[in-house]
N, C-alpha and C positions, 0 to 999 in steps of 0.2 A: 710306151717306151719302157724298156727294162734297163736298169742300172745295177751295178754290182759294187759291193763293199767287201774288200778282203780283210780278214781279221784272224787272230788266233784264239779269240774268245767270242762265243756267240752270246748275244744279249737280246733282251726283249724291248728295252726302251733306249732311245738315243739320248744321251746326256751330253750337251754341248760343253759343259764344264770339264768333262774328261778329255776333251779334244786338246791336242797339243797346240800351243801358240806358235807364232812365227812360221807358219806354213805358207805355201804359195799364195793363197787367196785369203789368208787369215785363219783364225781359230774357228773351226767348224767341222762338219761332217762331209767327207769326200767320197764320191762314187765314180765309177768308170763304166763305160759301156762294154768293157772287156772283162772276162772272168779271170780270176787269179787264184793263188794258193796261199795258205793251206786250207782255210775255210772261206767259202764265198757265201755271202748273204745276198739274196736277190730282192730287189724292190721294183715296184711299178709306179710310174707317175705319168699323168696326162700332160702332154705338151702344152695344152691351153692353160693348165694350172701354173706351169713354169712361167709363162708369159704374162700371167695375171699378177705376178709379184714383181718386186723391184729387182730386175735381172740385168746383169752385165755379161756380154759375150765377147770373147776374143776368138776370132776365127782362125788366127794363125799367130806365129811369133811376130811381134812388132815392138816398136819403142814403147808404146803405151803399156803393152803387156809386161815388158821387162821392168819398167818403172813401177808398175803395180806389184809385181812379184817381189822386187827388192824392197819396196816400202813395207810390205807385209812381213817379209823375212827379217827385216831390221827393226820392226816395231817393238820398242821396249816399254811402251806406255801402259800395257796391260788392258787397253781398250782397243776395239777395232779401229782401223784407219778408214773404213768405209761403212756405208749403211745398206749395202746390197743384201737381199735375202738369198739370192742365188748368183753364183759366178760360174761361167762355163768357159773353158779355154785349155790350152796346151799344158801338159804336165811338165814341170821343170825337173826332169830326171837327172841322174848322175852326170851324163854327158852335158846336159844343159847347165847343170850346176857348176861345172868347170868353167864354162864360158862366162857365167855370171860372176864367178870369183875373179876371173881375169879382168872383167869390167870394173868391179869394185876396187881392185888393186891397181887400176889405171894402166893396165897392160894393153887394153884395147879400148877404143871409143864406142859410143852407142851405135853408130851406123855399122861398124865392124861386128859388134855383138849380134845385131839383128841379121846381118848378112850370113854370119856363121850359123846361126840358129836355123835360118831358112833352108840351108843346104843339108841339115841333118835328116836322116831317114827315120821313119817310125814315129811320126807325130801321133801322140795319144792324147785324147781329150779327157779332162776331168770335170766333174760336176761338184761344186761346193754348195752345201746347204748350211747357211750360217745363222739362221734365226729359228725360233720355235714355229713361226708362221711357215717358213719353208719346210721344216720337218713335218708339219701337219699334212702336207700334200703327198708325202711318201707312203706307200702301202707295202708292207712286208709280204713277200710271196713265199720265200723259204729262207 
């Protein structure tokens, strides 16, 4: 399986400490199966290696996904809220972010949030690699 990481700085070693906190699945290295700009780094990983690690998968927007995203985005502890090596699930892009904001500000409830998310077009999946063990299974292609 090929995965891509978009960046404006090419690097040789992934450093989790340089990852931004409070992202969708926590502080870690994010990849997508879709190419992006301005610079795309390509990695390969064996599916069997992904499943050999502590992996969480969200197949679609759901209450569990929304609660997980919100907990990670609002984590002020400085330590991860979960112990997964890899998390796979939908990206909370700008359109999704608006709905999350509405929920956090009590303008919509959780069932409405999930219903609105399910009707959005363009579901894109992201792969989160959050531990050194997870990073060890990634092979840089270019």
